[in-house]
C-alpha positions in Angstrom: 144.6 103.5 11.3 143.1 100.0 11.3 142.5 99.0 14.9 141.5 95.6 16.2 140.0 95.5 19.8 140.3 92.1 21.4 138.3 91.0 24.5 136.7 87.8 25.9 133.2 89.3 25.8 131.4 91.8 23.6 129.0 92.8 26.5 129.3 91.9 30.2 130.6 94.5 32.6 132.7 97.6 33.0 135.6 96.4 30.9 133.2 95.8 28.0 131.7 99.3 28.4 135.2 100.8 28.2 135.9 98.8 25.1 132.7 99.8 23.4 133.3 103.5 24.2 136.8 103.1 22.7 135.4 101.5 19.5 132.7 104.1 19.0 135.0 107.1 19.7 137.7 105.8 17.4 135.3 105.2 14.6 133.9 108.7 15.0 137.5 110.0 14.5 137.7 108.2 11.1 139.6 105.0 12.2 138.7 101.6 10.9 137.8 99.6 14.0 136.9 95.9 14.4 136.1 93.9 17.5 137.2 90.3 18.1 135.7 88.4 21.1 134.9 84.9 22.2 131.8 85.0 20.1 134.1 84.8 17.0 135.6 81.5 18.1 133.7 78.3 17.0 133.3 75.3 19.3 132.8 74.8 23.0 135.2 75.9 25.7 137.1 73.1 27.5 139.4 73.0 30.6 142.3 72.8 28.2 141.1 75.8 26.1 141.1 77.8 29.3 144.9 77.3 29.5 145.7 77.4 25.8 142.8 78.0 23.4 144.1 76.9 20.0 140.8 77.6 18.3 140.9 81.2 19.5 144.4 81.6 18.2 143.5 80.3 14.8 140.4 82.4 14.6 142.4 85.5 15.6 145.1 84.7 13.1 142.4 84.5 10.4 141.0 87.9 11.4 144.5 89.4 11.5 145.2 88.1 8.0 141.9 89.5 6.7 141.9 92.9 8.5 145.7 93.6 8.7 145.5 96.0 11.7 148.0 98.6 12.6 147.0 98.3 16.2 146.1 95.2 18.3 144.5 96.5 21.5 143.8 93.7 24.0 141.5 94.0 27.1 140.6 90.9 29.1 141.5 87.7 27.4 141.8 85.0 30.1 138.3 83.7 30.5 137.3 82.7 26.9 140.2 83.4 24.5 143.1 82.5 26.8 146.3 84.6 27.0 147.9 82.7 24.1 146.1 85.1 21.7 148.5 87.8 22.9 151.4 85.7 21.6 149.5 85.0 18.4 149.2 88.7 17.8 152.9 89.2 18.4 153.8 86.4 15.9 151.5 87.8 13.2 153.1 91.3 13.4 156.7 90.1 12.9 158.0 91.9 9.9 155.2 94.4 10.2 155.0 97.8 12.0 151.8 96.9 14.0 151.8 97.6 17.8 150.4 95.5 20.6 148.8 97.2 23.6 146.7 96.0 26.5 144.3 97.9 28.7 144.7 96.0 32.0 141.4 95.8 33.9 142.9 93.7 36.7 146.1 92.0 37.9 145.9 88.9 35.8 149.4 89.4 34.4 150.9 88.8 37.8 148.5 86.6 39.7 146.3 83.5 39.0 143.5 85.3 40.7 143.0 88.6 38.8 141.5 90.2 41.9 144.5 89.4 44.0 142.7 86.9 46.2 143.5 83.6 47.7 141.3 81.4 49.9 142.4 79.7 53.1 140.1 77.7 55.3 137.1 79.7 54.2 138.8 83.0 54.7 139.7 85.5 51.9 143.2 86.8 51.8 144.6 89.6 49.7 147.7 88.7 47.8 150.8 91.0 47.6 151.9 90.8 43.9 155.4 91.9 44.9 155.8 88.7 46.9 153.8 86.4 44.6 156.8 85.8 42.3 158.8 84.5 45.3 156.0 82.3 46.6 156.6 78.6 46.2 152.9 77.7 46.7 151.5 78.5 43.3 150.1 75.0 43.0 149.1 74.6 46.6 147.3 77.9 46.9 143.5 77.9 46.4 142.9 80.7 43.8 139.2 80.2 43.3 136.5 79.6 45.9 134.0 78.0 43.6 135.7 74.6 43.7 139.1 72.8 43.8 138.8 72.1 40.1 138.4 75.8 39.3 141.3 76.6 41.5 143.5 74.0 39.9 142.8 75.4 36.4 144.0 78.9 37.4 147.5 77.6 38.5 148.5 76.0 35.2 147.0 78.8 33.2 149.1 81.3 35.0 152.2 79.1 35.1 152.1 78.3 31.4 151.2 81.7 30.1 153.2 84.0 32.4 155.9 82.0 34.2 156.9 79.7 31.3 155.9 81.6 28.1 156.1 85.0 29.7 153.5 86.3 27.3 153.5 89.8 28.8 156.7 90.3 26.9 154.6 90.4 23.7 153.1 93.7 24.8 154.5 97.1 23.7 152.6 98.8 26.5 150.2 98.1 29.4 147.6 100.8 30.0 146.4 101.2 33.6 143.5 103.3 34.8 144.8 103.5 38.4 148.0 104.0 40.3 147.1 100.9 42.3 147.2 98.7 39.2 150.5 100.3 37.9 152.1 99.2 41.2 150.4 95.8 41.1 151.7 94.7 37.7 155.2 96.2 38.2 156.7 92.7 38.9 156.2 91.6 35.3 158.3 94.5 34.0 156.1 95.4 31.0 156.2 99.1 30.0 153.2 100.8 31.4 151.4 104.1 31.4 148.5 105.5 33.4 145.5 106.5 31.3 142.1 107.1 32.9 139.1 105.2 31.4 136.7 107.4 29.5 133.3 108.5 30.9 130.1 108.0 29.0 129.5 111.0 26.7 126.0 111.6 27.8 125.3 111.4 31.6 121.9 112.0 33.0 121.4 114.6 35.7 120.9 113.1 39.2 117.4 112.9 40.5 116.5 115.3 43.3 116.9 113.6 46.7 113.9 112.8 48.9 114.8 114.4 52.3 112.0 112.6 54.1 112.4 109.2 52.4 115.0 106.5 52.8 118.5 106.9 51.3 118.5 105.2 47.9 121.5 102.9 47.5 122.4 101.1 44.3 124.8 98.3 43.4 125.6 98.0 39.7 127.8 95.1 38.4 128.4 91.3 38.6 126.7 89.8 41.6 129.6 87.4 42.5 131.0 86.3 45.9 134.1 88.6 45.5 131.8 91.6 45.2 130.9 91.3 48.9 127.2 92.3 48.3 125.8 89.4 50.3 127.8 90.3 53.4 127.0 94.0 53.0 123.2 93.3 52.8 123.4 91.0 55.8 125.3 93.7 57.9 123.0 96.5 56.7 119.8 94.7 57.7 120.0 96.1 61.2 120.5 99.7 60.0 117.4 101.7 59.2 116.7 104.3 56.6 117.8 102.8 53.2 116.7 101.0 50.1 118.9 99.1 47.7 118.5 98.6 44.0 120.7 95.6 42.8 121.4 96.0 39.1 123.2 93.0 37.8 123.3 89.2 38.0 125.6 86.4 39.0 126.2 83.4 41.3 125.4 85.3 44.5 121.9 86.3 43.6 120.5 83.2 45.4 122.4 83.9 48.5 121.3 87.5 48.6 117.7 86.5 48.1 118.0 84.1 51.0 119.5 86.9 53.2 116.7 89.3 52.2 114.1 86.7 53.1 115.7 85.7 56.4 116.2 89.3 57.5 112.7 90.4 56.5 113.9 93.2 54.3 112.2 92.3 51.0 110.5 95.7 50.9 114.0 97.4 50.9 115.9 95.4 48.4 115.1 95.2 44.7 116.8 92.5 42.7 116.5 93.8 39.2 119.0 91.7 37.2 120.9 92.8 34.2 119.8 96.0 32.3 121.2 97.7 29.2 124.3 99.8 29.9 122.7 103.2 29.4 119.8 102.2 31.6 122.3 101.2 34.3 123.7 104.7 34.2 120.2 106.3 34.4 119.5 104.2 37.5 122.8 105.3 39.1 121.7 108.9 38.5 118.4 108.2 40.3 120.2 106.9 43.4 121.7 108.8 46.3 124.7 106.5 46.9 126.5 103.9 44.8 127.6 100.9 47.0 130.5 98.8 46.0 131.5 96.5 48.9 134.1 94.5 47.0 136.2 92.0 49.0 138.7 91.9 46.1 141.2 94.5 44.7 139.1 96.4 42.1 141.1 98.5 39.7 139.0 101.5 38.6 135.4 100.4 38.5 133.5 102.1 35.6 130.4 102.5 37.8 132.3 104.6 40.3 133.1 107.2 37.6 129.6 107.0 36.2 128.3 107.8 39.7 130.7 110.7 40.1 129.6 112.1 36.7 126.0 111.9 37.8 126.6 113.5 41.2 125.9 110.3 43.1 127.7 109.6 46.3 130.1 106.7 46.9 130.3 104.1 49.6 133.0 101.5 48.7 135.4 99.0 50.1 138.9 100.0 51.0 140.8 97.6 48.7 142.6 98.1 45.4 142.0 101.4 43.5 138.7 102.3 45.1 140.0 104.3 48.0 142.3 106.0 45.5 139.3 107.3 43.6 137.5 108.5 46.8 140.7 110.3 47.9 141.4 111.9 44.6 137.8 113.0 43.8 137.0 114.1 47.4 133.7 112.3 47.2 132.4 109.3 49.3 133.4 107.0 52.1 135.4 103.8 52.4 135.0 100.9 54.8 136.6 97.5 55.5 134.3 95.0 53.7 135.4 92.2 56.0 134.3 94.0 59.2 130.6 93.9 59.9 130.6 96.7 62.4 132.5 99.0 60.1 130.0 98.3 57.3 127.2 99.3 59.6 129.0 102.4 60.9 129.9 103.6 57.4 126.3 103.1 56.2 124.8 104.8 59.2 127.1 107.8 58.7 126.2 108.0 55.1 122.5 107.9 55.8 122.9 110.6 58.5 124.8 112.8 56.1 122.1 112.5 53.4 119.2 113.2 55.7 118.0 116.8 55.6 120.3 117.6 52.6 123.5 117.5 54.7 125.4 115.1 52.5 128.9 115.9 51.3 128.6 117.9 48.0 129.1 115.2 45.3 130.8 117.5 42.8 133.8 115.9 41.2 133.7 117.9 38.0 137.3 119.1 38.2 138.5 115.5 38.9 136.5 114.1 36.0 137.6 116.8 33.5 140.5 114.6 32.3 138.2 111.6 31.9 136.2 112.9 28.9 136.0 110.6 25.9 137.8 113.2 23.8 140.8 113.5 26.1 141.0 109.8 26.4 141.0 109.3 22.7 143.6 112.1 22.2 146.0 110.2 24.5 145.1 106.8 23.1 146.0 108.0 19.6 149.4 109.1 20.9 150.0 105.7 22.4 149.0 104.0 19.2 151.6 106.2 17.4 154.2 105.2 20.0 154.1 108.4 22.0 153.4 109.0 25.7 149.6 109.5 25.8 149.3 109.1 29.6 151.3 109.6 32.8 154.4 107.3 32.6 154.7 105.1 35.7 157.8 105.7 37.8 157.8 102.2 39.1 
């Protein structure tokens, strides 16, 4: 099969790692695979191109004409390419037998804020996607905490692409990695299936814990306000017995550096910035606990599965699909990322459990068995052929 994978970015975060594993695995199975991203679109992005990127549509059309894929597999397309590329793919395939699928990394099909957040007088509120369609405040709601301008762009993008154009109708199938996201995107009515994201093929063994030293925490991902890392570090400053390795970069790095300076914990927090994906997994394997204090509804963060595969413990927020992963794997703890006292208590319990080798056994091998690259590709090929490669959603 000729397969075109379409995503905003070639390399950035967990979604891009899943796309790259998909591309490599499919090529190894003899498929002809190409990748189309924002790097393939000439010119600068503008506020209008965020809503409807005509240059991206034309560039995609040219690639489709040249490559003639049997499968168009979309991932995230709302930052750089704009959702109009989904409709462009649907238009191109008319009269052809090509299929259009999307791996949904978040709830963008049903909410202007893909992480199901809205902001009200400085507070973060979680959006119920089932009620969103009935809300009359699409234009009055603040969907982005960066600025009013950013927020105002999210409303017309969502209204144009999903309420007026209803571009989700162009999809033959939406692939969801969590039960949480299956439920979240149910209001749009697109056919969906649950298929777990693939693990990396080669996972390093976890480093031996130091029973006498501090518990080694690691955060791996985008350092953005919705990830809650700044609030976590601020709350954790009064708890003893930990170090934190921050692997990633983003707008909140300055705020975290200020908290570290103010609280006098520079010796405990390492701000490492971005590293190559395989090196990030190696660092997760060297840690005792992966921390993910997101204040938004994460779907199925790749770093959580990488940690489980390495035998690294989990300490994560209780929103979105994260508590689902902890419950199903039997590994880790969850906490309310908005409650300072609960952050401190969860961290203290985790540290106490790890001291003296008394931590919960971080063996999720049975849970991870279905997440091998080979099983993922087996199911994905069935979906490409029009079969049921995952667990159909009953929603």
